[in-house]
C-alpha positions in Angstrom: -19.3 40.3 2.8 -16.1 39.6 5.6 -18.7 37.4 7.1 -20.4 35.6 4.9 -16.7 34.6 3.3 -16.0 33.9 7.2 -18.8 32.3 7.0 -17.7 30.1 3.9 -14.3 29.5 5.2 -15.7 28.0 8.7 -17.7 25.8 6.5 -15.4 24.8 4.2 -12.7 24.1 7.2 -15.4 22.3 8.4 -16.3 19.8 5.7 -12.8 18.9 4.2 -12.0 17.8 7.9 -14.8 15.9 8.1 -14.4 14.2 4.9 -10.7 12.3 6.2 -13.6 10.6 8.8 -15.5 9.1 6.1 -12.3 7.9 3.8 -9.6 5.2 4.8 -6.3 6.6 6.3 -2.4 4.7 5.1 -2.3 3.5 8.2 -5.8 0.3 7.6 -3.5 -1.4 5.2 -0.3 -0.5 6.2 0.7 -3.1 8.7 -0.9 -6.3 6.4 1.2 -4.9 3.4 4.4 -5.1 5.3 2.8 -8.3 7.6 2.3 -10.0 4.0 6.7 -9.7 3.0 7.6 -10.1 6.0 8.0 -13.5 5.2 10.1 -13.7 2.5 13.0 -14.2 5.0 16.4 -16.5 4.7 17.4 -17.3 8.5 15.4 -15.0 10.1 17.3 -12.5 7.6 14.1 -10.3 6.3 14.9 -9.7 1.9 12.5 -7.1 1.0 11.9 -4.4 2.6 9.0 -1.7 2.2 9.7 2.0 2.2 7.8 4.5 1.1 4.4 4.4 1.7 2.5 7.0 0.8 -1.8 7.1 -0.3 -2.2 8.4 -3.3 -5.7 8.8 -3.9 -9.5 7.5 -2.8 -13.0 7.1 -4.8 -15.8 6.4 -2.3 -18.4 3.9 -4.4 -20.8 4.7 -2.1 -20.7 1.2 0.4 -17.2 0.7 -0.8 -13.8 2.9 -0.8 -11.6 1.8 -3.1 -7.9 3.3 -2.2 -4.7 4.3 -4.3 -1.3 4.0 -2.2 2.8 3.4 -3.6 5.6 1.8 -2.4 8.6 0.5 -2.8 10.0 -3.3 -2.8 14.0 -2.7 -1.7 15.8 -6.3 -2.4 18.1 -8.0 0.2 19.4 -10.5 -1.9 19.5 -10.8 -5.8 16.1 -11.5 -7.1 16.9 -15.4 -8.1 16.9 -16.3 -4.3 13.2 -14.8 -3.5 12.0 -16.1 -6.3 12.6 -20.1 -6.8 10.9 -20.2 -2.8 14.2 -20.5 -0.7 13.2 -17.4 1.0 10.2 -16.3 0.2 6.5 -18.5 0.0 6.2 -19.8 -3.7 3.0 -17.1 -4.1 5.1 -14.4 -3.1 7.7 -15.3 -5.7 5.2 -15.5 -7.8 4.2 -12.2 -6.9 7.2 -10.3 -7.5 7.9 -12.7 -11.1 5.1 -10.6 -11.9 5.1 -7.3 -10.7 9.2 -7.5 -12.6 8.0 -8.5 -15.8 5.6 -5.9 -15.7 8.1 -3.0 -14.9 10.6 -5.2 -17.9 12.8 -5.4 -14.8 14.5 -9.2 -15.0 17.9 -9.1 -13.5 17.5 -7.5 -10.5 21.1 -7.7 -7.2 20.5 -7.0 -3.9 19.7 -3.5 -3.4 16.7 -3.1 -6.6 14.0 -1.4 -6.8 10.6 -2.1 -6.8 7.9 0.3 -7.1 4.4 -0.8 -6.8 1.1 0.6 -7.2 -2.1 -1.0 -5.9 -5.4 -0.2 -4.6 -7.3 -2.0 -1.5 -11.5 -1.7 -1.6 -12.3 -1.2 2.2 -15.5 -1.0 4.1 -16.9 0.2 6.9 -16.9 -2.2 9.7 -18.0 -1.7 13.2 -14.2 -1.2 14.6 -13.3 0.4 11.2 -11.3 0.0 7.7 -11.3 -3.6 6.9 -10.0 -4.6 3.2 -12.6 -6.1 1.3 -12.5 -9.5 1.2 
């Protein structure tokens, strides 16, 4: 009985270790997210900081993998300056407006935090996991 338990435990450990290789990791999208928000700057000072990024779930759909992540955006300036095209490209400012409106936040000041929950559809390429376009 003990030998069967050891074998089962070893098989379970092996399979759980293998499943991690079959799913994208947070690092597969983290740099891209940070780089896209880095475009929000005024006089070379970053206007947003990305913090507390974590992978929260994932679903294997066969040829694609849906990865769920959450992170926070900390504002380094008042919201109006970020969304008026002065310090963020218009498309990022529009994104901030939609996100904030969905969360019922309309008057954000410097230091405010916006919580982001999103997902990415990933495909495995010859060079690792990439975001599906």
